[in-house]
N, C-alpha and C positions, 0 to 999 in steps of 0.2 A: 671610204669615209663618207661617200654619198648616202649611205644607209643610216648614218647617225642622225638623231633627232635634233637638227640644227644645221649649222653650216660652219665648215672649217675654211680658213683662208690663209693666204700668204701674200705679203706685199713688201715692196722695197722701202727702206728708210731713206727716201730721196727728197723729202720735203713735201712731195705731192702724194706720198703713200701709193705709188703705182701698184695696182693689183696684178699679181702674177697668177694667182690661182684662187678659185672659190668653188667649193663643193656644190653638187647639185641640190643639196638640202636647202640652199639659200632661197630657192624659188618657193618652197613650201613655207619658209619662214617669212619672206618679205613680199612674195608675189612677183618679184623680178627674177629673170633667168640669170644663170651664172654668167652667160656671155655678155649680159648687159654691164657687168662689173669689170670684165677683163678686156673688152673692146677698147680701141683707141680712137677718139677719146671715149672714156667709159663712165659709167655711173659709180660714184664713190659711196662708201658707207656713211661718211660724214653728212652726205646730202640728205639721207633719209632719217637721220636722228631728229627727234622732236626739237623744234627751235628752243623751247624752254630748257632742254637738257643739254644742248650742243656744247655750250661753253664749258660747263662743268665736266663733261666727258673729256673734252680736249685737254683741260688742265690736269685732270687725274692721270690720263695716259702719259702726258708729257712729263709730269713729275715722277711717275713710276719709272719710265724709261731712262730719265736722266740719272737715276740712282741705280740703274741696272737691276731693277726689281720687276718681278711679275706683277700683273695687275688683274683685278677682278672688279667689275662694277655692273650695276643694273641701270637701265635707262629705257626711255620710250622711243619707238621708231614709228614712221608712217609708212604703211604698206602701199603697194601699187594700187590697191582698190580703195584707198583712202582711210582705212581703219587704222587704229593704233594698237600696238603690241608692246609688251614689256619684254626686253631681252636681257640675258645675262652674258656678258662678254668676258672671256679670260684670254690673256695673251702675254707674250714675252719677246724680247729682242735678242737675236742671236747673231754672231759674226758671220759674214759670208763674202769671201773674196776681198775686194777693196772697200766693201761697205758692210751693211747689216740688213738683216731681214726681220720683219715682224710677223710672227705666226700666232694665230689664235683660233678661238672657237666661240661661236655665238649660238645660244640656245634659247628656246621660247620659255620665258619666265612668267608669262601671263597667268596661267592657272594658279601658280604659287602666290603670285602677287595679289590676285583676286581673293584667294583664301585668307591671306594675311590681312587684307583690308576688311574682309568680312569679320575676322576675329577681332580686329581693332574696333570695328563698328559695334560688334556685340559687347566687347569690353566697355565701350563708352556707354552703351545702354545699361549694362549692369552697374556701372559707376553712378549713373543718374537715378537708379532705382531707389525708392524710399526705404525699402526693407534692407536688412542686413543680409548680404550674400557672401558666403564663405565657402571655400573649397579646402578640403584636407585630404592627405594621402592615407594609405592604409596603416600608417604608423601614427595617425592623429596629428601630423604636422600640417600647419596651415600653409597653403600654397597660393591662396587668393583671398583678398580682404577688400571689399568695396567701400565707397564713401559712406554708404548706409551703415556698415558695421562700425566705421570710425565714429559716426555720430551717436550710435546706440551704445557702444561699449567704452568709448573714450581712448582706445589705443589707435595709433596711426597704422597704416598698412605696413610701413617699414618696421614698426615695433612688433606687429603681430606675426608677420610671415616668418616661418621657421619654428615658431613656438608650437607646443602641443595644445590642440583645441581643448582636450579634457583638463589640462592643468591651468590653462589661461582663463577659461570661462566657467568650468563646471564646479559647483559646490557639492552636488550630489553625484558621486562617481557611479553609483549603482544605476541611477536613471540614465546617465550617459551610456553605460555599458549595455543597458537594455535597448536603447535606441540604435546603438551601433550594431548589435547582433541581429536585430529585426531588419535593419537595412541590408545587411549582408544576405540574410535568408530570403527576404521578399523583394529586394530591390528598392524599397522605399519605406519610409516611416513618417508618421505625423503625430503630433501631440504637443503637450505643454511642458515646458522645462523652466527651471529657475536658473538664470545665469548671474555671473558676478561682473560688475563694471570695474573699470580701472581704479575708481575711487573706493572700491570695496562694497558699494551698495548692491542690493539684489534687484534684478529686473525679471519680470515674468515674460516668457517668450512663447509665442505660438510658432512652432518649428515644423518644417517639412524637409526631410532628408531624402536624397535621391542618389542611388549608386550609378556612377558614370562608367561606361565601358572604356577599356584602355584604347588609346589611339596609337596603333602600331606604326602608322606612317610617320607620326611625329615622335615616336619613342616614349610616349607618355603612358604611365601605368594607370590602374584604377584609381578613381577618386570618389569622394562623397561630397555632393553639393548640398550645402545647408542654407536654407532661406528662413530667416527669423523675423517676426514682427513683434513689436513691443505691445503687450496687452496689459501692462500694469494698471493703466487707468480703468480698463474694462473690469479687471479682477477686483480693483478697489471698489468700483461701483457695485459689482455683484456681491461683494462682502457686506457693503452697506445695506443692500436690499435684503440679504440673508439675515443680518442682525435685526433689521426692522421687523422681519417676518417671524423670527424665532427667538428673540431675546427681549426681555423686559427693559425698556429704556431707562427706568428709574434706578434699578438695582444692578443692571447688566447681567442678571441671571437668566438662564433659559426660561421661556414662558410656557404657557399651557400647551401650545401646539408642539413645541420642542419636547416637553416632558412626555406627552402622549406618544410621540414617535419613538422616543428612547424606551419607554415602558413596553410598547409593542415589540420592539427589537429584543429587549431583555427577555420577554416571555417566549419569543420564538427560539432564542438561544437556549433558554432553560429547558424547553421541550426537547431540544436536540441533545443537550448534555446531561439532562436530568439533575441539574444543580438548582439550588434554592437561593432566593434573595429576599428582599423585604422592601416595602414602601411605607414611608412615614409622613403623616400629615402633622404639620406644626402650625398651631394657631396662637397668636400672641394674645395673652390675657389682658382685657380692659384697654385694648389699643384705642378704642373709640373715645375713651376719656381724654387721652392725650390730644387727639385731633380737636375735640370740642373745646378744651381749655387752653391749649397752646397754639392751635392753628395747624393748617396742613403742612406748612414748611417744616415745623418740628416733627410732624408725623413722617414726612419724607426722609428727613435726616435719620430718624430712628430706623425706618425700613432699610435704608442703605447700610447702616451699622449692623443691623441684624443679619443682613445678607452676608457681610464679611465674616461675622462670627460663625455662621452656619457653615461656610466654606471651610473653616479651620477645624470643623468637627468630623469631617468625612475623609475617606481615602481618595486618592487621586482618581481611581476608577469610578467612584460613585458620583452622583449628580444631585445638586441643589437647584431647585426651580421655584419661581414665584408664580402662583396661580392668579393672584390679584388681591387687592386689599392687604390684609395682614396674614394671608395664608401662604405658607411655604411648604414645599414637598421635597423629601429626600428619597432618592432611589438608591437602594443598596444592591449593587450588581449581584446576580445569581452566581456565586462562586463556592457555596457550601454544599456538602453532600446531603445534608438533611435539613428539614425545617427547623429542627432544634438548633443546629449549627447556625442557620441564618438568623434565628431569633436571638442567639447569644451575641452575634455580631451587631444586630440592630439594637440590642439592649445597651451595648457599649456606646454606640453612637447616640442613642436617645439620652443616656445619662450625661454624656458630654454636652448635648444641646441644652438640657435643663440647667446644668451647672454654668454653661457659658452665658445663658440669658440672665442668670441671677446677679452677675456683676453689673454695677451701675453703668449707664450710658451717659456720656457727656455730649449734650446736644446744645452747642453754643454755650450760653450762660447757664443752661438748665442741666442739672444732674438728675437723671430719671432712672427709676428702678422698674424692672419689667419681669414678668414670668411667662412661661409658655406651657401649653398643653399639647402633648404629642400622642398621636394614635399610630400604632404599628400593625401592619398586616404582612405576614410572610407570603411569599409568592413562589409558585412552581408552575412552569408552563404546561405541564401535563394535565393540570386540573383547573388553573386559574385563567381569567381573562382580564383584559384592561379594565372593563367595567366593574367586574367583581372585586378586583384588587383595590380600585379607587373607592368603591363603596365600603369595603371592609375597613380600610385605613381611616376613612372619614368617620365611620361609626365608632371606631376605637378612640378617635380624638375626642368625640363627645363623651365617651366613658371617662376619659381623663379629666375633662372639665367637670363632670358630675362628681368625680372623686375628690374635688377640692382644688383643682387646677395645679399648676406648677409641678406636674408629674407626667408619666407616660403609662399607657395601657396597651395590651395586646388584644387583637380581635379574637384570636383563637382561644377558646376557654382553657384547653389543655395547656397551651403555651403560657397563658396568663397564670394558670395555677402553678406551673413549674417556675415561672419567673417570681411569683410571690413567695414560693417556698425558698427559692434561691436568695431573694432579697432578705427574707427573714433570717436565713442562715448567716448571711454576711453581717447583718445587723447584730446577730447574736455573737459573732466572732469579735466584732468591734467592742461590744459590751464586755466580753470575756477578757479582752486586753485591758480595758479600763478597770474592771472589778477583780482582776487577778484570779480568774476562774480556771486557768490552766494549771496543770501540775505535771511533774515528771515521775514516771516509774522506771525502775532499773532492772534489766534482765541480766543475770550473771553470765559471764563467759568463763569457761573452765578449761584446764589443760588435761592431758591424758591421765594425770595422777589424781584428778578430782579436786585440784586446788582452784580457787577463784582467782583469776588474773585480771579481771576487769568487768565492765558492764556496758550495756548499750542503754542510753537514755531514750525513753519512749514517751511521747507526748500523750496526755489525756486531757479531756475537757470535762470538768465537773460542772454541770449546769445547775442553775438555782434550785431546780426541783430534785436535785440529788442524782440525776441520771448521768452516767459516765459515757461519754462518746469517745470512740477510738479514731485515729487519724484517717482511716479509710472513709469515714463518714463526713469529714469536713476539710481535709487537706486540699482536694481539688478546687473547692470553692475559694479557699484561702489563696491558692496559687493564681487562679484566674482573676481574682479581685485585687491582687497585689498585697493583700494582708500577710502573706507568707513571710515577707521581709520583716515586719514587726514581730510576728510570732517567732520567727527564727532567731531574732535578736534576743527575745525573752528566753527562749530555750537555751541558747549558748550561755547567757548570763547566769541562768539558774544552774545549769550543769557545771559550769566552772566554779560556782560558789560551793556546790556539793563536792566537787573534786578537790577543792582547796581544803575542805574539812577532812576528807580522806587523807590527804597528804600531811595533815597535822598530827595524825595518829600513827605510831609505828606499825600497828597491825594492818593498816590499810594503805600505807604510804606508797606502796609499789603498784597499786591498781591503776588501770587505764580507764578512761571514759570515752566511749564512742558516741558521737553525735551526728545524726543525719543533717546534711546541709542541702537545701534546695538549689537547683540551678539558678533560679531567679535571684536568690540571695548571694550566691557565690560570685555572680558576675556584677554585683553592685559595685560602683566605683569606690565606695568607702568601706568595703568589707574588711580589708586588712586593718585600716585604722580603727574600725569599730571593735575588732577582736583585741587589738592592743589596749584599747581603753578598758575592755572587760578584764584583761589580764591584770592591769594595774589596779582596778577597783577591787577585784576578788583576791589579789595577791597569790593567784594560782601559778604553779609551775607548768608552762605550756607543754613540756615533754610528756605530761600525762594525758594530753588531749589527743584524741584520734578523730579526724573528720571523715565521715562516710560520704562518698560522692557516687553519683549514678553514671552509667555509661553514656546516657544521652547528653549529659553536661559535657563530658570529655569530647564527644564527637562534634557537638554543635559549635563550640568555640575553642578549639584545641590550643591555639596560641595563648589566648588570655588565661585559660585554665592552667596551662603549664607554667606561665609566669607567676600567677598567684600562688600556685602550689610551691614553686621554688622559693618564693619570698617567705612563706609560712614555714617551709621546711628548715630554713636557716634559723628560724626562731624556736625550733625544737618540736614542732607538731609532726604527727605522722598521719598517713592517709590510707584508707581502706576503700576498695572499689566494691560498692554494694551491688547485690543482685547480679553478680557476674554470670554471663552466659545468657541472660534474657534479652539483651539489647543488641548493640552494634560491636561485638567483641572484635578487637583488632590487635594483632601482635605489635603493629607499628606504634600505637600509643602506649601499650604496656611497656615497651622498651624505653620510650622517651619520657615518660612521666615518673616523678619521684614517689612511686607507690611503695607501700610497706606490706599491704595485705590484700588478698582476694577473698571475697565472701560468697560462698555457695548459697544460692537462693533456696528458700524453703520449698519452692515448687518442684525442684529436682529431688529433694529429700523425701517427699511424700511417698513416692512409688519406687524409691531406689532399690528396694529388695525384690520388686516384682516386675519392673519395667527395664528391659535390657538397654533401651536407649538412654533413659535417665542414668542408669548405672555407668554407662560408657561416658556420658557427659561429665559426671562427677569425677570419675577417674582421670579424665583428660584435664579437667581444671586443676586437680591436685598435682598432676605431673607437670603441667605448665607452670604453676606457681613454684614448684620445686626447681625447675630448670631456670627460672628467672630470679631465683633467690627471694621469693615472696612468701610470706606467711599465709597459710590458708585456714580460714575458719568456716564452719558450716552452721547455718541457722536452721531452725525447725527440726532439731534432733529430738525425737519423741520416744524412741524405743531403744532398748539395749542392742537389738539387731542392727539398727541404723548406725549406732555408735561403733559397733564392731566392724561394720563394713568400712566406715571412714578410717578407722585405725588401721585395718588391713591395707587400705589404699594409700596410707601415708598422711592422713589429716589428723592432727592431734589437738585441735582447739574446737570447743563445741559450745553451742548456745541453743536452748530449747526446753520444752516442757519436761523432758526426761530429768532435768535438774530442777529448774524453777521457772515459774511464770514471772513476768515483770512485777516488781513490788515497790512499795514506798521506800524512800531513802532510809528511814529508820529500820525497817525490816531487812533491807539489803545489807546495811552495815552489820546487823546482828548475824545474818547468814554468812557474810564474808569472814567475820571474826571466828565463827564456829568451824570454818574449814581452813583456817589459817595454818 
């Protein structure tokens, strides 16, 4: 026992606690020899207990022994050299002869007590720290939460301990995960995070994370120490400084410095991706007149209102800036593959800007009308610079003013010429709708016996000079301008009126009318009601109408397309899938859509007798239609050899120049009756 770190003892329960045995370790513990405690009279343990602890020790031991319990307690002693030590004493009373014996063991507790006091001192320091100090384990559970954290976040330590750090504080889990992984990998991480307070408000934090090694002596695993300082006020001040430097205080739009920075970045990105964008200068016409007659307050109100309208004319990725005075700039981000594509996008925005400015502005009691001149320059980082782009857009703006104002112009002569031609074409289409310049021709569709079973209605534009334009020359412009909806409505109304006339004659009553419907029109919310109004007005039987849809429409919005088709199918219409095989053919939608017919595109028929690939595709389409129970019709049939190929492959309905070109309603009716 003398080798144990401490001292074992045995004494009698005789009121004086006469010491019978003390191990030699007592000398190392107290500085007194073992003989000093066992001699008669001898030194007692009670006499070396610190006076402040003596009464408490005696009460604790007496109470424990009175209830036949073991005891364990810590207290201070005074050693022979005058120093103090902490000891831990454990003991128990056991029967012995006619009395009882107390046996126990005393060990040096000073190192542990000092460490504990150091921890308490450090904890007190952490509690007094102004910053939030938090510890969490490897499962993100909070194990320590100081007063600074309570002040910053609003939760008490009792509320926070045991909660997951990421769930309690983190609004952005990706940012938390990044900090966590970096801390594990590097042992530390620092950066800015946004945390959430107990009241739900956000707070900006300058955080420092440190990975703490496990304390094997105390059985504590790895932890992450998080120290966070509130930098919300600093961030707020930084934001104010940034806005003062880069935003116009009147309109809250980006200013010249901001625009130049974004334009430089856009050109660098364009050089890398080879995408094209555009820059637009917008100058308010006669703005000085308002300032001179109504004062600067009215002018400021107008500039603010103009800024808001301009913001509604652009995409979220684009930028509206104010250079100063009445000059605004729009940056169309370089997202297009060609300058032509960028010009088309800029044209859309410029037209919106001109239209938006045309609506009157309410400036207090004043109702004011304004116009704008817009100059457009396309940009590509491989050839343009910040200076050249600004110069070109500015020059184009002056061209717009010279052209009479309230309009827009392109700097690039080729682009301007293309735009002018396009604008002329669109204006012509609007005139054609007003003046009824469109007409329909009908190309017969025949069966294997040579009987006419129907026709496809094909649009023609008869211009005032007598020139006939075909759809390939104007349909794209109609679709991009949105005029295709009005043109499609006219086409359906005219075709249904002609179909009603066929149905009124026994010789043509069984014929079907196929009409192409654009994706833009088919997805219009009022497409079905519009058709119903046409049916009622023309008194046509819908069972004779067949709508030809493109594959791109089916794929772009399958659910809406399927629902609209099902509604119209219940009203007796049938459907043909036009140009089948040229787009996004999918067996999935062929099975799920209420189709009646597949149409083989003329591009496959052109070389079907000489190109094995085209021949294989045509045979496959016919076989697919047959397996799905769909009728198959081929367009572009021009020779007897082509018709024989189709017949041999199992296709028995034809349309093409072998029979007839598209013709007027009168000539078609005569032709159909002749083959009745």
